Backbone as JSON Lines, residues from 0, in Angstrom:
{"i":0,"aa":"M","n":[0.85,-1.16,0.0],"ca":[0.0,0.0,0.0],"c":[0.9,1.24,0.0]}
{"i":1,"aa":"T","n":[0.63,2.13,-0.86],"ca":[1.47,3.32,-0.94],"c":[1.11,4.3,0.17]}
{"i":2,"aa":"R","n":[1.96,5.27,0.34],"ca":[1.72,6.23,1.41],"c":[0.49,7.07,1.15]}
{"i":3,"aa":"M","n":[0.23,7.43,-0.12],"ca":[-0.94,8.25,-0.43],"c":[-2.23,7.49,-0.19]}
{"i":4,"aa":"S","n":[-2.29,6.23,-0.55],"ca":[-3.52,5.48,-0.37],"c":[-3.78,5.23,1.12]}
{"i":5,"aa":"S","n":[-2.73,5.03,1.94],"ca":[-2.95,4.84,3.37],"c":[-3.42,6.14,4.01]}
{"i":6,"aa":"A","n":[-2.89,7.26,3.58],"ca":[-3.35,8.55,4.09],"c":[-4.8,8.79,3.69]}
{"i":7,"aa":"F","n":[-5.14,8.42,2.48],"ca":[-6.52,8.56,2.02],"c":[-7.46,7.69,2.86]}
{"i":8,"aa":"L","n":[-7.05,6.45,3.11],"ca":[-7.89,5.55,3.91],"c":[-8.04,6.04,5.34]}
{"i":9,"aa":"L","n":[-6.95,6.58,5.91],"ca":[-7.05,7.14,7.26],"c":[-7.99,8.34,7.3]}
{"i":10,"aa":"R","n":[-7.92,9.19,6.28],"ca":[-8.81,10.34,6.22],"c":[-10.26,9.9,6.09]}
{"i":11,"aa":"R","n":[-10.51,8.91,5.24],"ca":[-11.89,8.41,5.06],"c":[-12.4,7.77,6.35]}
{"i":12,"aa":"A","n":[-11.55,7.03,7.05],"ca":[-11.96,6.41,8.31],"c":[-12.28,7.49,9.34]}
{"i":13,"aa":"Y","n":[-11.46,8.54,9.38],"ca":[-11.7,9.65,10.3],"c":[-13.03,10.32,9.98]}
{"i":14,"aa":"E","n":[-13.34,10.51,8.7],"ca":[-14.62,11.12,8.31],"c":[-15.79,10.26,8.73]}
{"i":15,"aa":"H","n":[-15.66,8.96,8.58],"ca":[-16.74,8.05,8.98],"c":[-16.95,8.08,10.48]}
{"i":16,"aa":"V","n":[-15.88,8.05,11.24],"ca":[-15.99,8.08,12.71],"c":[-16.59,9.41,13.16]}
{"i":17,"aa":"T","n":[-16.14,10.5,12.58],"ca":[-16.66,11.82,12.94],"c":[-18.15,11.92,12.61]}
{"i":18,"aa":"A","n":[-18.54,11.46,11.45],"ca":[-19.96,11.51,11.05],"c":[-20.81,10.64,11.97]}
{"i":19,"aa":"S","n":[-20.28,9.48,12.34],"ca":[-21.04,8.59,13.24],"c":[-21.21,9.22,14.61]}
{"i":20,"aa":"L","n":[-20.15,9.81,15.13],"ca":[-20.25,10.47,16.43],"c":[-21.21,11.66,16.39]}
{"i":21,"aa":"A","n":[-21.17,12.41,15.31],"ca":[-22.09,13.54,15.17],"c":[-23.53,13.05,15.12]}
{"i":22,"aa":"A","n":[-23.79,11.95,14.43],"ca":[-25.15,11.41,14.37],"c":[-25.61,10.94,15.74]}
{"i":23,"aa":"I","n":[-24.72,10.3,16.48],"ca":[-25.08,9.83,17.82],"c":[-25.35,11.02,18.75]}
{"i":24,"aa":"V","n":[-24.53,12.05,18.67],"ca":[-24.73,13.24,19.5],"c":[-26.04,13.93,19.15]}
{"i":25,"aa":"L","n":[-26.34,14.08,17.87],"ca":[-27.6,14.71,17.47],"c":[-28.81,13.88,17.9]}
{"i":26,"aa":"T","n":[-28.71,12.58,17.81],"ca":[-29.8,11.72,18.25],"c":[-30.01,11.84,19.75]}
{"i":27,"aa":"A","n":[-28.93,11.83,20.52],"ca":[-29.03,11.97,21.97],"c":[-29.59,13.34,22.33]}
{"i":28,"aa":"L","n":[-29.17,14.37,21.64],"ca":[-29.7,15.71,21.89],"c":[-31.18,15.79,21.6]}
{"i":29,"aa":"A","n":[-31.62,15.17,20.52],"ca":[-33.04,15.16,20.18],"c":[-33.85,14.4,21.24]}
{"i":30,"aa":"V","n":[-33.33,13.3,21.73],"ca":[-34.03,12.51,22.75],"c":[-34.14,13.3,24.04]}
{"i":31,"aa":"V","n":[-33.09,14.01,24.4],"ca":[-33.1,14.77,25.65],"c":[-34.03,15.97,25.56]}
{"i":32,"aa":"T","n":[-34.08,16.64,24.42],"ca":[-34.86,17.87,24.31],"c":[-36.34,17.63,24.08]}
{"i":33,"aa":"V","n":[-36.72,16.48,23.55],"ca":[-38.14,16.21,23.3],"c":[-38.79,15.77,24.6]}
{"i":34,"aa":"N","n":[-39.88,16.44,24.94],"ca":[-40.59,16.11,26.16],"c":[-41.92,15.48,25.76]}
{"i":35,"aa":"A","n":[-41.91,14.19,25.54],"ca":[-43.12,13.49,25.11],"c":[-43.58,12.55,26.21]}
{"i":36,"aa":"H","n":[-44.76,12.8,26.72],"ca":[-45.34,11.95,27.75],"c":[-46.7,11.47,27.26]}
{"i":37,"aa":"A","n":[-47.09,10.31,27.75],"ca":[-48.42,9.81,27.43],"c":[-49.44,10.7,28.12]}
{"i":38,"aa":"S","n":[-50.51,11.02,27.43],"ca":[-51.51,11.91,28.02],"c":[-52.35,11.17,29.04]}
{"i":39,"aa":"N","n":[-52.91,11.93,29.93],"ca":[-53.76,11.38,30.97],"c":[-55.1,10.97,30.36]}
{"i":40,"aa":"R","n":[-55.66,9.85,30.77],"ca":[-56.92,9.39,30.18],"c":[-58.07,10.34,30.45]}
{"i":41,"aa":"S","n":[-58.13,10.95,31.62],"ca":[-59.25,11.85,31.93],"c":[-59.22,13.07,31.01]}
{"i":42,"aa":"V","n":[-58.04,13.51,30.62],"ca":[-57.94,14.66,29.72],"c":[-58.43,14.28,28.33]}
{"i":43,"aa":"T","n":[-58.08,13.09,27.86],"ca":[-58.5,12.69,26.52],"c":[-59.99,12.37,26.46]}
{"i":44,"aa":"Q","n":[-60.57,11.95,27.56],"ca":[-61.99,11.63,27.55],"c":[-62.84,12.9,27.6]}
{"i":45,"aa":"T","n":[-62.36,13.97,28.21],"ca":[-63.15,15.19,28.29],"c":[-63.11,15.97,26.98]}
{"i":46,"aa":"R","n":[-62.05,15.84,26.2],"ca":[-61.96,16.53,24.92],"c":[-62.5,15.63,23.83]}
{"i":47,"aa":"K","n":[-63.53,16.09,23.15],"ca":[-64.09,15.31,22.04],"c":[-63.88,16.1,20.77]}
{"i":48,"aa":"L","n":[-63.14,15.52,19.86],"ca":[-62.86,16.16,18.59],"c":[-63.74,15.55,17.51]}
{"i":49,"aa":"T","n":[-64.32,16.41,16.71],"ca":[-65.13,15.96,15.59],"c":[-64.36,16.19,14.3]}
{"i":50,"aa":"P","n":[-64.02,15.13,13.6],"ca":[-63.27,15.32,12.36],"c":[-64.15,15.92,11.27]}
{"i":51,"aa":"S","n":[-63.57,16.75,10.44],"ca":[-64.3,17.33,9.33],"c":[-63.4,17.36,8.1]}
{"i":52,"aa":"V","n":[-64.02,17.2,6.95],"ca":[-63.28,17.19,5.69],"c":[-63.96,18.15,4.73]}
{"i":53,"aa":"T","n":[-63.17,18.98,4.07],"ca":[-63.68,19.88,3.07],"c":[-63.03,19.53,1.73]}
{"i":54,"aa":"I","n":[-63.85,19.28,0.73],"ca":[-63.35,18.94,-0.59],"c":[-63.65,20.11,-1.52]}
{"i":55,"aa":"Q","n":[-62.61,20.64,-2.12],"ca":[-62.79,21.73,-3.06],"c":[-62.53,21.21,-4.46]}
{"i":56,"aa":"V","n":[-63.5,21.44,-5.35],"ca":[-63.39,20.96,-6.73],"c":[-63.19,22.18,-7.63]}
{"i":57,"aa":"P","n":[-62.12,22.22,-8.39],"ca":[-61.91,23.36,-9.29],"c":[-62.85,23.28,-10.48]}
{"i":58,"aa":"T","n":[-63.26,24.44,-10.96],"ca":[-64.11,24.5,-12.14],"c":[-63.39,25.29,-13.23]}
{"i":59,"aa":"V","n":[-63.78,25.04,-14.45],"ca":[-63.18,25.72,-15.6],"c":[-64.28,26.44,-16.35]}
{"i":60,"aa":"E","n":[-64.06,27.71,-16.63],"ca":[-65.0,28.47,-17.43],"c":[-64.29,28.91,-18.7]}
{"i":61,"aa":"I","n":[-64.95,28.72,-19.84],"ca":[-64.36,29.09,-21.12],"c":[-65.09,30.32,-21.63]}
{"i":62,"aa":"E","n":[-64.33,31.34,-21.95],"ca":[-64.91,32.58,-22.44],"c":[-64.79,32.61,-23.96]}
{"i":63,"aa":"V","n":[-65.89,32.91,-24.63],"ca":[-65.89,32.98,-26.09],"c":[-65.34,34.33,-26.51]}
{"i":64,"aa":"L","n":[-64.27,34.3,-27.31],"ca":[-63.63,35.54,-27.73],"c":[-64.17,36.05,-29.06]}
{"i":65,"aa":"D","n":[-64.46,35.16,-30.0],"ca":[-65.03,35.58,-31.27],"c":[-65.91,34.45,-31.81]}
{"i":66,"aa":"D","n":[-66.55,34.67,-32.92],"ca":[-67.49,33.7,-33.46],"c":[-66.82,32.43,-33.97]}
{"i":67,"aa":"R","n":[-65.59,32.52,-34.42],"ca":[-64.91,31.34,-34.95],"c":[-64.63,30.32,-33.85]}
{"i":68,"aa":"A","n":[-64.41,30.77,-32.62],"ca":[-64.12,29.85,-31.52],"c":[-65.39,29.35,-30.84]}
{"i":69,"aa":"A","n":[-66.55,29.81,-31.28],"ca":[-67.8,29.46,-30.61],"c":[-68.1,27.96,-30.6]}
{"i":70,"aa":"P","n":[-67.92,27.19,-31.69],"ca":[-68.23,25.77,-31.62],"c":[-67.34,25.03,-30.63]}
{"i":71,"aa":"V","n":[-66.07,25.4,-30.52],"ca":[-65.16,24.73,-29.58],"c":[-65.49,25.17,-28.17]}
{"i":72,"aa":"A","n":[-65.74,26.47,-27.98],"ca":[-65.98,27.01,-26.65],"c":[-67.35,26.62,-26.12]}
{"i":73,"aa":"A","n":[-68.25,26.19,-26.99],"ca":[-69.59,25.83,-26.54],"c":[-69.61,24.49,-25.84]}
{"i":74,"aa":"D","n":[-68.54,23.69,-25.98],"ca":[-68.5,22.4,-25.29],"c":[-68.5,22.62,-23.79]}
{"i":75,"aa":"R","n":[-69.23,21.78,-23.09],"ca":[-69.28,21.88,-21.63],"c":[-68.07,21.14,-21.06]}
{"i":76,"aa":"V","n":[-67.38,21.78,-20.12],"ca":[-66.16,21.19,-19.6],"c":[-66.45,20.39,-18.34]}
{"i":77,"aa":"N","n":[-66.86,20.97,-17.29],"ca":[-67.11,20.24,-16.03],"c":[-68.6,20.16,-15.77]}
{"i":78,"aa":"G","n":[-69.28,19.48,-16.62],"ca":[-70.62,19.58,-16.3],"c":[-71.63,18.69,-16.7]}
């Protein structure tokens, strides 16, 4: 193994170790900072949520500009 390839491999190993340690530190920091607790049953029973869904359908209107476009524009699009 030449000196350049061993230096390259050492640098790559150092990058991998550094990245792994950074990932572990960030994960530990996220676990420590997140305050997630199971909610109390009495609180969830008193709050009643009603789900609702709104569906919006887009419509298309065609404006007739001149008489030549009238047969094409007279077609109904969403209807």
